[in-house]
N, C-alpha and C positions, 0 to 999 in steps of 0.2 A: 517615446513611451513602451512602443513593443520590444524595442530593443533591449530596453531595462530589465522587462519582463521576462524577454526571452532569455537572457543571460543569468537573470535570479533562478530562473526554474532548471538551467544547466548545472548551477551552482547547487542547488538543493538536492538535483536528481545522483549529482555525483557523489554528494556528503552522504546520501544515504546509501549507496552503493557501497561506499566505504567502511561505513560502520560494522563492526563485526561484536556478534554477542556474545563473544570468548572474553571480549576486554570489559574490566570494571567500568569503563568511562571511554567517551571518545572524542574529550576535549581538545585533543593535539590536533586532530582534525582540522578544525580552524584555523590552527596557525601554518598547518601544512597547506592548507588552499589559500591562506592571506597572498602568498607571492603571485599566486594565480588571478588575481582579482584585478588586477591592473589591467583593466581594457577598457578605457575612454575610448579609444578609437576602434572602429571596425575594424581595422588590418592586424590588431592583436586576437582576433577571435580564433583563429587559426593555431595559433603559438598556445593560447590557452586552451583549447582541445587538446593539443598533443601533450600538453603539461601534465592535465588531468589524468590523461591515457595511461602516460606512464607511472603516473602515483599509482593508479588502478592496478596497474600489470604487477607493481611491486606486490600489492596488498593482498590481491585476488583473481587470480586467472580463469575462473570457473564464468560459465556462460550465465546473463542476466535476462530475465524475463519481466516486463512490465505490463502489469492487468492497471489498466486507468478507468474511473468513472467519469472523467472529463470529457469534454465534446471539443477539445483543442489538442493539436500536437504542434510543440513548442520546441520541442529539440531533437535530435535525429537518434534513435533507437532502433536499432535491426529488429529487436524482438519486442513489439510492441503492440498492445491490442485495446481499443477503444471499445468497452463492454457495449455502451450503448449509442456506438457511433460517433461521427467526428464531424464537426461544420464543414470542412474543407468538402466533404462529399455529400453535404447537404442530406444525411439519412438519421440525425440524431432521433431517438425515441423517448418517449415518457412511459411509464406503466405501474402496475401494484404487483406487490410479490404474488408470484402463484399460489403458494403455501397458504397465504392469508385470505386469497379468494376462497381457496377451497373451504376454509375455517369457520368464513363467515356469511355462505351462500350455499344453499339448498342443489341450486343448480349455478357453478361458477361462472360468470362472465368472462371465460378466457382471453377473449380478443383483447380484455384490457390489462393482461398480465404483461411483465417485460419479456419473458422468457417467449409468449406468442409474437410481439412484436420484432421481436431479434429473428425468430425463425421467418417471419411474414416478410420483413426486407431483405432478409439474407445475407445476415451478419455474424457470417461462418467464416472459420479462420482455421490453419492447422496449427495453431497453438495447443502445444501440449504442456498439461501438468501434470510432470512424472513424477513415481513415489520416490526418487531419490533427489528431489531438492533439499538443500541444507538450511536455508533460511527464508524464511518468507518474513519480508518488511510492510508493513502497514503504515502510510502517513495520509492526513489530511480527509480521514473518511470522518463521516458522522456516527459509524457504528449503530444506523439504524436498522432496527427491525425489517425494515422493507428489503433490506439486500440479506438477510441472514443466510437466505438460498445460497448466495453466491459462495460465501465462506462456506456454508457445510459439503459442499462440492469440493471446494479446493482442500479443507482439512480432511475428508474422506480418502481425496487422489493420495496425500501425503500418509495415509492410517494414522493419524496424530497420535492416537493413545498407544498405539504399537511402534509408532516409528522415531526416527531421531531428529525428526526436522524440528529447527527452533522459530519462534516466532517473534521478532520486535515489532512491538506498538512505538510510534513517534507522536509527540505532541508538540504544539510549540504557543508560547504566549502571545495575545493580541489586545487591543483596545478595545473597551468597554466592559470589560469583563475583570477580576480580581484573578490573578494569578494562581493563586492557590486554591480558589474554586474552579478552574479551570482545568488544573489537574486533579482535582479531587473527581469532578465529574467524568473523565476522560477515563479514570481508574475504575469507576463504575460502569462505563460504558465497555469498557473489556471483559470486566467480571460477568456484565450479563451477557456478553456474547459467548464466552466459554461455556460458561454456566448450560446456556440454551441450546450450546451444539451437544453438551455432555447428556441433554433428555433425548436427542436422538437416536442413543445407542441403543442394541438390542439387551445388552449386557447393563441394567440398572445400577450395580454397583463401580461399574469401570466410568459409567455417566457422571454417578455422583463425587468420585474422586478425583476427575481428569484434571481438573484447576491446581489441587494439591498435589498431583504427579508432575505436573509439567514445571510449578514451582520448584519443587524437591530437585528435579533432573535437570534443573537451569535451563529448562527449554522455553520460556516465556520471561519476557523484559519489556519495560516501559522506558523510554529516556525521551529527556527533552532536547530538542534541535533548537541551538541558540541564535533565532532567525537573525536578531539584530548584529550579532557579532558577525556571522555570515554573511550579510549582506551590505557589511559596512562601506566596502570599499565598491559597490557594484552600481 
């Protein structure tokens, strides 16, 4: 069970890395990865990794940084940070968004905020979010308001309004809900996130037209990850 979960995570991570916002679609990636998903034995894992690395180098040689809200580390990535700790180190945290505490209490109980607990436990790193990042890719996050401050910090770092950074949001179909509704809810979540970020601008005109600006400049896309096809042979 763990092995399948591990391999699915590696395939999914690599698929997202290979996706390029400049392309109209990335359906060809599934076929490119199909030949590398014949790994029913542990001995094939290294060959699988080597093949994926070769595909990736042909596509993009830039460095990748992974920020995750999960508590697990199921693949080998050099530049990865678990925002809220990880199970391996036993330092996972739960908390409330700092801004929400300030807005709802006269005297904020900051010890319940995520930021406070990150600092208290010592979850620091040398992870650098530079202003020259080409693409930010987001997948598997509920886009809830509790984590808006993280997105604000990231978008501020790349100067989202004046910069050239593109943002790709990914979603997947799942059981228990109509696919059309899943997509509709996700688009609404993305819209709310961008519009909420726009309200933080000093220049309110820029804040109001941020969403439109990103669309006009083709710097904001939403794409489905076909997990059923992607994991067909896993």
